[in-house]
Structures are given as C-alpha cells and as structure tokens.
NUNURO-744596 format. One line per 2 residues: number of its first residue (from 1); their letters; for each residue x, y, z of C-alpha. Coordinates in Angstrom, 2 decimals. Layout:
// residues N
NUM	A	X,Y,Z ~ ...
This chain:
// residues 345
1	XX	386.57,-69.02,34.67 ~ 389.04,-71.79,35.70
3	XX	392.14,-72.46,33.87 ~ 390.90,-76.09,33.40
5	XX	387.58,-75.01,31.70 ~ 389.50,-72.46,29.61
7	XX	392.18,-75.01,28.34 ~ 389.53,-77.53,27.43
9	XX	387.54,-75.14,25.42 ~ 390.55,-73.75,23.74
11	XX	391.80,-77.29,22.86 ~ 388.37,-78.17,21.44
13	XX	388.42,-75.10,19.13 ~ 392.00,-75.91,17.97
15	XX	390.95,-79.43,17.31 ~ 387.95,-78.42,15.38
17	XX	389.85,-75.85,13.33 ~ 392.56,-78.52,12.60
19	XX	389.85,-81.08,11.38 ~ 388.01,-78.45,9.22
21	XX	391.31,-77.53,7.52 ~ 392.38,-80.97,6.50
23	XX	391.25,-82.15,3.17 ~ 392.59,-85.69,3.38
25	XX	392.01,-86.39,7.13 ~ 394.60,-86.80,9.89
27	XX	395.21,-89.78,12.07 ~ 394.83,-89.68,15.85
29	XX	398.74,-89.66,16.20 ~ 399.04,-86.70,13.98
31	XX	396.14,-84.78,15.73 ~ 397.66,-85.47,19.09
33	XX	400.98,-84.24,18.03 ~ 399.82,-81.01,16.19
35	XX	396.86,-79.80,18.16 ~ 397.97,-77.44,21.16
37	XX	396.57,-78.74,24.44 ~ 397.51,-82.47,24.21
39	XX	401.19,-81.45,25.12 ~ 402.57,-84.60,23.34
41	XX	405.71,-82.58,22.66 ~ 406.39,-82.73,26.45
43	XX	408.53,-85.70,27.43 ~ 406.68,-85.89,30.61
45	XX	403.22,-86.38,28.92 ~ 401.76,-89.98,28.80
47	XX	400.92,-90.87,25.11 ~ 398.17,-93.00,26.40
49	XX	396.67,-90.20,28.45 ~ 396.84,-87.74,25.40
51	XX	395.16,-90.36,23.19 ~ 392.30,-90.78,25.75
53	XX	391.91,-86.98,25.81 ~ 391.56,-86.75,22.08
55	XX	388.95,-89.64,22.09 ~ 387.00,-87.52,24.75
57	XX	387.25,-84.42,22.72 ~ 386.13,-86.28,19.52
59	XX	382.95,-87.40,21.45 ~ 382.32,-83.99,22.74
61	XX	382.42,-82.50,19.23 ~ 379.90,-85.12,18.17
63	XX	377.64,-84.22,21.15 ~ 377.74,-80.67,19.85
65	XX	376.26,-81.86,16.57 ~ 379.62,-81.77,14.70
67	XX	380.04,-84.77,12.38 ~ 383.59,-86.08,12.57
69	XX	384.12,-88.02,9.45 ~ 386.31,-91.16,9.61
71	XX	387.96,-92.45,6.53 ~ 390.79,-94.79,5.68
73	XX	391.60,-98.43,7.04 ~ 389.70,-99.47,10.24
75	XX	393.17,-100.02,11.88 ~ 394.48,-96.70,10.78
77	XX	391.43,-94.22,10.64 ~ 391.80,-90.65,9.51
79	XX	389.55,-87.98,10.88 ~ 388.24,-84.67,9.42
81	XX	385.21,-82.47,9.43 ~ 383.63,-81.77,5.99
83	XX	382.65,-78.04,5.71 ~ 379.26,-78.83,4.20
85	XX	378.33,-80.87,7.24 ~ 379.31,-78.13,9.69
87	XX	378.88,-74.59,8.07 ~ 376.05,-72.56,9.61
89	XX	373.65,-70.69,7.32 ~ 374.16,-67.00,6.88
91	XX	373.13,-65.15,10.05 ~ 371.30,-61.77,10.06
93	XX	371.07,-60.35,13.45 ~ 369.07,-57.38,14.50
95	XX	370.54,-54.82,16.89 ~ 368.78,-56.42,19.79
97	XX	369.93,-59.87,18.76 ~ 373.60,-58.66,18.43
99	XX	373.33,-57.05,22.00 ~ 372.00,-60.42,23.42
101	XX	374.82,-62.26,21.79 ~ 377.34,-59.86,23.28
103	XX	375.82,-60.24,26.73 ~ 376.07,-63.91,26.46
105	XX	379.69,-63.64,25.51 ~ 380.45,-61.37,28.45
107	XX	378.77,-63.96,30.72 ~ 380.68,-66.83,29.25
109	XX	383.94,-65.10,29.87 ~ 382.94,-64.97,33.54
111	XX	382.30,-68.82,33.52 ~ 378.84,-68.19,34.99
113	XX	376.95,-70.20,32.15 ~ 376.22,-73.91,32.38
115	XX	378.41,-76.39,30.22 ~ 375.87,-76.59,27.53
117	XX	375.78,-72.89,26.84 ~ 379.62,-72.60,26.95
119	XX	379.78,-75.49,24.32 ~ 377.22,-73.61,22.07
121	XX	379.51,-70.40,22.21 ~ 382.59,-72.55,21.48
123	XX	380.92,-73.82,18.33 ~ 380.08,-70.20,17.49
125	XX	383.79,-69.08,18.07 ~ 385.13,-71.80,16.01
127	XX	382.85,-70.91,13.07 ~ 383.89,-67.25,13.18
129	XX	387.65,-67.99,13.26 ~ 389.73,-68.14,10.11
131	XX	391.80,-71.06,8.82 ~ 394.85,-69.81,10.59
133	XX	393.07,-69.77,13.90 ~ 393.17,-65.99,13.98
135	XX	391.20,-64.32,16.91 ~ 387.55,-64.30,16.35
137	XX	385.53,-61.19,15.52 ~ 382.22,-63.03,15.47
139	XX	381.58,-62.87,19.21 ~ 381.39,-59.06,20.06
141	XX	382.98,-58.02,23.47 ~ 380.76,-56.23,25.91
143	XX	382.31,-53.35,27.64 ~ 380.19,-53.60,30.71
145	XX	381.88,-55.38,33.61 ~ 378.92,-57.51,34.40
147	XX	380.88,-59.89,36.59 ~ 382.33,-56.93,38.77
149	XX	385.97,-57.59,38.24 ~ 386.72,-54.10,38.24
151	XX	385.56,-53.62,41.96 ~ 388.29,-53.93,44.53
153	XX	387.32,-56.56,47.25 ~ 388.39,-54.04,49.85
155	XX	385.64,-51.64,48.51 ~ 383.00,-54.30,48.58
157	XX	383.93,-54.98,52.21 ~ 383.75,-51.39,53.14
159	XX	380.31,-50.79,51.51 ~ 378.94,-53.90,53.28
161	XX	380.37,-53.02,56.64 ~ 379.91,-49.27,56.30
163	XX	383.53,-48.38,56.89 ~ 385.47,-45.38,55.51
165	XX	387.81,-45.83,52.59 ~ 390.67,-43.93,51.21
167	XX	391.86,-44.01,47.51 ~ 393.73,-42.00,44.95
169	XX	391.40,-40.65,42.36 ~ 392.15,-39.01,39.01
171	XX	390.01,-36.00,38.32 ~ 388.02,-36.09,35.11
173	XX	388.28,-32.25,34.77 ~ 391.82,-31.37,35.73
175	XX	393.68,-34.85,35.32 ~ 395.36,-34.31,38.64
177	XX	395.43,-37.12,41.32 ~ 394.76,-36.79,44.98
179	XX	393.81,-39.00,47.94 ~ 389.97,-39.09,48.80
181	XX	388.47,-40.33,52.09 ~ 384.87,-41.00,51.78
183	XX	381.94,-42.93,53.20 ~ 381.15,-45.65,50.60
185	XX	377.23,-45.82,50.39 ~ 376.43,-47.69,47.04
187	XX	378.18,-49.42,44.15 ~ 376.23,-49.60,40.86
189	XX	376.70,-50.33,37.25 ~ 375.62,-47.70,34.72
191	XX	376.32,-47.24,30.93 ~ 379.02,-50.07,30.98
193	XX	381.08,-48.87,34.01 ~ 381.04,-49.27,37.63
195	XX	380.60,-46.25,40.04 ~ 380.68,-45.50,43.80
197	XX	378.15,-43.20,45.41 ~ 379.79,-41.81,48.48
199	XX	379.85,-38.98,50.99 ~ 382.78,-36.90,52.10
201	XX	382.74,-36.79,55.97 ~ 383.82,-33.12,55.77
203	XX	380.82,-32.15,53.67 ~ 382.98,-29.89,51.47
205	XX	381.93,-29.58,47.92 ~ 383.99,-31.73,45.80
207	XX	385.19,-30.70,42.29 ~ 386.86,-34.00,41.21
209	XX	384.07,-36.61,41.33 ~ 382.63,-37.89,38.03
211	XX	379.33,-36.14,38.42 ~ 377.75,-33.18,39.94
213	XX	376.90,-33.90,43.64 ~ 373.36,-34.56,44.42
215	XX	371.69,-33.35,47.47 ~ 369.00,-35.34,49.44
217	XX	365.69,-33.56,50.26 ~ 365.88,-32.17,53.85
219	XX	369.51,-32.87,54.15 ~ 372.72,-30.85,53.52
221	XX	374.61,-34.16,52.69 ~ 376.11,-34.15,49.38
223	XX	376.31,-37.62,47.53 ~ 379.30,-37.77,45.23
225	XX	379.88,-40.23,42.34 ~ 383.26,-41.65,41.71
227	XX	384.08,-43.75,38.57 ~ 385.99,-46.96,39.72
229	XX	388.02,-46.89,36.57 ~ 389.63,-43.56,37.79
231	XX	390.74,-45.00,41.05 ~ 394.49,-45.75,41.10
233	XX	396.49,-47.82,43.47 ~ 394.95,-49.82,46.35
235	XX	391.87,-49.11,48.41 ~ 392.48,-48.69,52.04
237	XX	389.64,-49.58,54.64 ~ 389.72,-47.93,58.12
239	XX	387.69,-47.12,61.04 ~ 385.06,-49.27,62.70
241	XX	382.10,-50.99,61.13 ~ 378.86,-49.06,61.11
243	XX	380.74,-45.73,60.95 ~ 378.00,-44.08,59.10
245	XX	374.19,-44.55,58.14 ~ 373.79,-45.52,54.55
247	XX	371.65,-43.08,52.55 ~ 368.72,-44.61,50.44
249	XX	369.44,-45.17,46.82 ~ 368.30,-42.50,44.58
251	XX	367.79,-42.64,40.69 ~ 370.62,-40.75,39.17
253	XX	369.98,-37.71,37.19 ~ 369.80,-38.31,33.47
255	XX	370.22,-35.89,30.70 ~ 369.08,-35.95,26.94
257	XX	371.33,-35.53,24.04 ~ 370.18,-34.59,20.51
259	XX	372.46,-36.31,18.04 ~ 372.89,-36.17,14.24
261	XX	374.03,-39.52,12.82 ~ 375.14,-40.68,9.51
263	XX	372.60,-43.29,7.95 ~ 373.65,-46.89,8.86
265	XX	376.21,-45.74,11.63 ~ 376.19,-45.39,15.40
267	XX	374.02,-48.53,15.75 ~ 374.65,-48.76,19.59
269	XX	373.35,-45.26,19.98 ~ 370.33,-45.97,17.85
271	XX	369.54,-49.01,19.94 ~ 369.85,-47.03,23.23
273	XX	367.85,-43.93,21.79 ~ 364.93,-42.87,19.84
275	XX	363.75,-40.69,17.13 ~ 362.96,-37.28,18.79
277	XX	359.36,-35.78,18.65 ~ 358.95,-33.90,15.43
279	XX	357.58,-31.05,17.30 ~ 360.80,-30.69,19.16
281	XX	363.25,-31.37,16.41 ~ 362.91,-31.83,12.69
283	XX	365.17,-32.08,9.66 ~ 364.73,-28.53,8.98
285	XX	366.64,-27.76,12.04 ~ 369.88,-29.31,10.87
287	XX	372.54,-27.10,9.50 ~ 373.22,-27.45,5.75
289	XX	376.37,-29.56,6.15 ~ 374.32,-32.12,8.29
291	XX	371.41,-32.61,5.81 ~ 370.63,-36.31,5.36
293	XX	371.54,-37.36,8.76 ~ 369.19,-39.01,11.16
295	XX	368.17,-37.24,14.42 ~ 368.50,-39.41,17.52
297	XX	367.64,-38.49,21.12 ~ 369.68,-40.51,23.77
299	XX	369.64,-40.21,27.38 ~ 372.91,-40.47,29.31
301	XX	374.09,-40.23,33.03 ~ 377.82,-39.71,32.96
303	XX	378.78,-36.74,30.76 ~ 382.40,-37.60,30.62
305	XX	381.95,-41.23,29.59 ~ 379.19,-40.44,27.10
307	XX	381.29,-37.83,25.47 ~ 384.08,-40.39,25.12
309	XX	381.63,-42.77,23.46 ~ 380.45,-40.24,21.00
311	XX	384.05,-38.91,20.29 ~ 385.11,-42.66,19.46
313	XX	382.51,-42.54,16.57 ~ 384.32,-39.66,14.84
315	XX	382.40,-37.96,11.97 ~ 379.50,-40.52,12.27
317	XX	377.91,-38.48,14.98 ~ 377.46,-34.78,15.74
319	XX	376.13,-33.55,19.03 ~ 373.36,-30.80,18.48
321	XX	372.58,-30.38,22.11 ~ 373.27,-29.81,25.03
323	XX	376.18,-27.59,24.43 ~ 378.12,-28.83,27.48
325	XX	378.06,-32.39,25.91 ~ 379.34,-30.92,22.65
327	XX	382.23,-29.11,24.30 ~ 383.05,-32.36,26.27
329	XX	383.16,-34.19,22.77 ~ 385.34,-31.60,21.35
331	XX	387.69,-31.81,24.44 ~ 388.09,-35.59,23.83
333	XX	388.82,-35.13,20.23 ~ 391.47,-32.31,20.87
335	XX	393.00,-34.54,23.36 ~ 393.29,-37.37,20.97
337	XX	394.55,-35.21,18.30 ~ 397.34,-33.91,20.64
339	XX	398.43,-37.47,21.20 ~ 399.19,-38.15,17.59
341	XX	400.14,-34.62,16.25 ~ 403.70,-34.28,15.08
343	XX	405.92,-32.11,17.39 ~ 405.52,-28.54,16.78
345	X	401.79,-28.67,15.50
C-alpha cells in the first residue's frame, strides 16, 4: 500500500475518533490543529491547504454513511459525530465469517482492494478502536502472506528463468545453518507459509529441508521442500537460464492428526478439521484426564509448522496421534520453557 493511501486512511480514522469523542463539538480550526495528518503544527504547512483537506475528509466520512453533525452559529460551526447515529449493532460472526474478514484485512494491507472496500474496512477499524485511539483488535490479522512479501525477488526470477540459487538455510531439526545450492522448481503457499520445492543437483539425500523428500515415479530425483522463513541473508542467483528441466507439480503428502480439544477452544483447528468417524475414534478412547474434550481430525502438511501451531494453544489441545507429531509439539514446548526458565532449572 502506498504511503499516500495509508496516510489518508489513518487521518480519516483519527478524524473520526476525534469527532466521536467530542461532546460539545469542535471547530474546523480545532480539528485541523489537533488531528494528526493535517500537519498544521508544521510552519511550512499552508493553513488554507490544511482546511481544504479537512473539508474533503468531512465529505468522505459522509459518503461512508457517517453523519457529521453541525452545531453552533453558521459563521462558527462545530462538528461532532453522535454515537447513536454511527454505532454498529452487535456483530455475531461464525468461524467462516471471521476467516473471511481476516482474509479481507490481509488483502487490504496489500492495497489490492478498490477504494470502496478500503473505506468499508476503515469504518470497521474505527468502530473497533477505543477512545484513546488504541490499536484495533477488531480486524484479525491473517498469518498467511497472501501478497508474497516473504518471497525474495531473486528467487522469483530464478524460478521463472530456471536458474540455480544459493542461500543459507536454518535446519528445523538441528538448528544449524549452512549454505544450500538448489534448482528452484516451484513456489507455493501452504498452511500460512511460503515454501520452495527444489532439487539438489548432487542428488544427495538432504537432512535439513522442512519436509521429507518426495521421489517422482520412474525417477531417482528427490524433491526437497524449504520453508522461506528459514532462509537467512540474501539469495544468490547464478548459472545460465534454462539450467534444468522443471519437474511437474505434485500434490504434497498430507498427514492426519487426531486431537483432543477443550470445548470452545481451538476454533481455527475446528474450522480446518472435522469430527472423526465414530468407528475410528470415540470418547471412550480418551484417557481419563482428557474426558469431556472434543475429538478433532485435522490434516496437515508441514509437521514442524503444525506442531508450532498446536503448541501455541497450550493446554487447549492435546495430540493423540500420530506420535511423531506429539513428540514435535513436546519439543516446541520444552524449547519455549527453556527460554523462560530461571537459570539453574
């Protein structure tokens, strides 16, 4: 999103919050002097230009359906927004609706929505903010990098031109960092993160990639998967274009986790998963200390990433199967405990 669009929307939100928090109304001069974005405190700012900007913003708020009330004498009007004219009714969102709103907020941050949609989200943000202008919790942040900001431009070029790349990569298993040189075949978004499917020219078995290598039928080629968030430093592109033949895309292998969740918790996992078949799992299978929990079956692709998601939910979710995922979650929790444990414990 450009700085101009961002500053305009932030100024509109600040103006709206100021008008909402005034009981007696404020004059145009007071608003221009107090609302961030008009920059009247700057000696270089033209007061006439700042006043015109305020008039345009006032008209924009009215176009959004926000009634700006005018009181006082005609030659010295005062402006305010009456809460009853603006407040939204109580919202009750389902998990699907909340996910859609989160997706819209993410796209808005990238500036890809038309002006009308950005204005609608500006209104939602203003409603959710407190009187002091504290940061909004009403628009949830989506972890998925939909705009691809996480992808280095050099890597995009290398995939497109089929050129080799070298980058430093942090192992998910050992935590060590070493340089990797690979053929970049595909970039893809999965479970909120970007991944690179690549082939090592040497054909040696890798132990540091995010996932287990996949082998194409009739070929000894191993396709490795690297999580872009684990790449450090810059990506170096070298070699000539067309250095390798791109392998066809292949659906990644997915595994199924059986989870026990506390009632009303882990809403994101509930949305992504389903209740397991009673013939495969039942409440009777739960250990005594987990009785009363809901059984959820969720498919996942990246063990390390999914284990981190489950670990972040703490006691709300317990992994019943597979055991490899359970051990990965425990590893996350032990690592987190080690960061905060007092010295000597």
